C-alpha positions as CSV (number, residue, x, y, z in Angstrom):
1,D,-194.9,-179.0,-32.3
2,A,-198.1,-180.9,-31.5
3,Q,-196.2,-184.2,-31.1
4,I,-193.9,-182.8,-28.5
5,Q,-196.9,-181.3,-26.6
6,R,-198.7,-184.6,-26.7
7,A,-195.7,-186.4,-25.3
8,K,-195.4,-183.8,-22.5
9,D,-199.2,-184.2,-21.7
10,E,-198.9,-188.0,-21.6
11,A,-195.8,-187.8,-19.4
12,E,-197.8,-185.5,-17.0
13,V,-200.7,-187.9,-16.9
14,E,-198.3,-190.8,-16.1
15,R,-196.7,-188.7,-13.3
16,Q,-200.1,-188.1,-11.8
17,R,-201.0,-191.8,-12.0
18,R,-197.8,-192.7,-10.2
19,R,-198.7,-190.3,-7.4
20,R,-202.1,-191.8,-6.7
21,K,-202.5,-192.9,-3.1
22,L,-204.9,-194.0,-0.5
23,T,-204.4,-192.9,3.2
24,R,-206.2,-194.5,6.1
25,S,-206.5,-193.3,9.6
26,R,-208.9,-193.4,12.6
27,T,-210.9,-190.5,13.8
28,K,-211.2,-189.4,17.4
29,D,-214.7,-191.0,17.6
30,G,-213.5,-194.4,16.3
31,L,-214.6,-194.1,12.7
32,R,-212.1,-195.0,9.9
33,R,-211.1,-192.2,7.5
34,T,-210.0,-193.1,4.0
35,V,-208.6,-190.4,1.7
36,L,-208.0,-191.0,-2.0
37,E,-205.7,-188.8,-4.1
38,L,-206.4,-189.6,-7.7
39,D,-205.5,-188.4,-11.2
40,E,-208.3,-186.7,-13.1
41,E,-209.2,-189.8,-15.2
42,S,-209.3,-192.2,-12.2
43,D,-211.2,-189.7,-10.1
44,A,-213.8,-189.3,-12.9
45,A,-214.3,-193.1,-13.0
46,F,-214.4,-193.5,-9.2
47,Y,-216.6,-190.6,-8.5
48,G,-218.9,-191.4,-11.4
49,A,-219.6,-194.9,-10.0
50,L,-220.0,-193.4,-6.5
51,R,-222.3,-190.6,-7.7
52,D,-224.5,-193.1,-9.7
53,A,-224.9,-195.4,-6.7
54,A,-225.6,-192.4,-4.4
55,A,-228.2,-191.0,-6.8
56,E,-230.0,-194.4,-6.8
57,M,-230.0,-194.5,-3.0
58,Q,-231.3,-190.9,-2.9
59,R,-234.1,-191.8,-5.3
60,A,-235.0,-194.8,-3.1
61,D,-235.0,-192.6,0.0
62,R,-237.3,-190.0,-1.7
63,K,-239.6,-192.8,-2.9
64,A,-239.9,-194.1,0.6
65,K,-241.1,-190.7,1.7
66,L,-239.1,-190.8,4.9
67,P,-239.8,-188.2,7.6
68,P,-237.1,-185.4,7.6
69,D,-235.5,-186.7,10.8
70,Q,-234.9,-190.1,9.1
71,Q,-233.5,-188.8,5.9
72,R,-229.8,-189.2,5.4
73,P,-227.6,-186.2,4.5
74,F,-226.1,-186.5,1.0
75,R,-222.6,-186.9,2.5
76,Q,-223.8,-189.9,4.4
77,I,-225.5,-191.2,1.2
78,L,-222.1,-190.9,-0.6
79,A,-220.4,-192.8,2.2
80,D,-223.1,-195.5,2.1
81,A,-222.7,-195.6,-1.7
82,A,-218.9,-196.1,-1.4
83,V,-219.5,-199.1,0.8
84,E,-222.1,-200.5,-1.5
85,V,-219.8,-200.2,-4.6
86,A,-217.0,-201.8,-2.6
87,E,-219.2,-204.7,-1.5
88,E,-220.3,-205.3,-5.1
89,V,-216.7,-205.8,-6.1
90,W,-215.6,-207.6,-2.9
91,G,-218.6,-209.8,-2.5
92,G,-220.0,-208.4,0.7
93,S,-218.8,-208.3,4.3
94,E,-218.8,-212.1,5.0
């Protein structure tokens, strides 16, 4: 029955939401590591915002026509975008 399946699907989504977590640690070279475990919907919202911010940064880098040795790898752009998104919400690093 479709109603029973819908209830099972909603229960699974709720179980996944309750299992969301963020883990923080320090790397050997002193950087901070943050790992998110998200349900599908939350991940889509988080990564969508991150991807949009990163794409904007990447466009700015391309427009600046930086020499190859000054261009950031995309993984670094993603990390920089995560910081930018957080600062927009938090109000900066005052």
